[in-house]
N, C-alpha and C positions, 0 to 999 in steps of 0.2 A: 418587826414586820419584814424587813428585807432578808433577814436570816431565814425566816419561814418560807418566803418566796423562793429563795435559793435552795433550801432543803427540799421543797416540793419539786423543783426542777431537777435536782439531783436524783431523787427517787423515781422520777418518771422519764428520765433521759430527755428532758425538754431543753429548748433553747430560749434564752432570754434576749429580747431586743430592747435597747434603750437609746438614749440620746448621745452616747459616746463621751459625755463629760461626767464629772463626778456626781454620782447619785448615792453612793454609799454601799451599793450592792457588790461592787467590784471585789472587795476583800473576801466576801463570802463565796463568790464564784471562783476565786483563786484557790481557796481552801478545799472546795468540793470538786474542782476541775469541771465546772459547768461552762458550757459554751455561752459566751456573752457577746452579742453583736451590737456595735454602736452605729447608729445611722444619724448623720448630721450634715447640714449645708457647709461645704468646705470654707466659704468665706466668713462664716460665723465662729469658727473654732480657732484656737491657738494650738500649735504643736508643742509637745512637752519639751522642756529645756533641761539641760544638764545642770545639776545642782541648783535648783530654783530656791530663792530665798522666800518666795511667796507663791501661792497657788491662785490661779484665776478661775472664775466660775465657768468660763468657756474653753478651758484647756482639756485636751484629750487626756484620758487617764489610763494607767495600766490596769490589767485585770480583764480587759477585753480580748477575746480571741480573734475578732475580726472587726474591721471598720469599713463602713460604706460611706464615703464622703461624696456628697452630691454637688454637682456644678452644672452650669449652663453657659453656652457661648454668648448669648445675647441678653440674658436676664440674670440679675443677681438674686440668688436664693437666700432666704432668711429662715429663722426658726419658724415653725409652723408649716413650712413648705415640705418638710421631710415626713410629716404625718402620713400622707398618702402612700409614700414609699414603704414606710414601716408596716402599715396594714397590708399592703399588697405582698410584701415579702413574707409576712406571717401566713397569709392565705396560701401562697405558693409552697412554702415549706410544709404546711399542714396538709396540703392536698396530695402529697406523695409524688409529685412530679419529678422530684430530684432523687436519684439513686434508687428508684423503684421501691420507695418506702411506702408502707400502708398509710391511708388517710388517718389523721388524728384531730383531736379537738384543739381549739385555741382558747386560751384564757387571757383576758386583758386585765392588767392591774395598773391603774393610773394613779400615780402619786406625784403630786406637784403643788407648788404654792405660788404659781403665777398665772396670769391670764392666757399665756400661750398654750397651756394644757387644754383649754376649752376647744381649740381647733382640733386637736387629736381626738378628744371625746366626741365632738360633733361628727367627725369623720367616721368613727366606729359606729355611732348610732344611726346616721342617715345614709351612709354610702356603702356599707358592707352588704354583700349578697346574703340573702337569707339561707 
């Protein structure tokens, strides 16, 4: 599944947005040189370590071309809080506002096995502009 998503992104010159932690798509993006942007709350992630003996689920992974780490001065951000930023970023990139690019379509592929994915799905369904 992930190889197919990456292959589609490669053939359409698309950008993939994800959670910045290991999803499995990173290795495919490296092979195809696909832009992969990770968006995550900074206090919820661990920075990669040199010569790790084990990997943690919330550790940033290589394969990403960019990271957007979210923080707030007075409020601690958690997983689910980044969903709105990811959707807004996708809207802005697709609207052609950056680099005078033409408008393009957005495709959302939600793969997840935990309850935090529900927030992102609900945001896409109920908060997106038509």
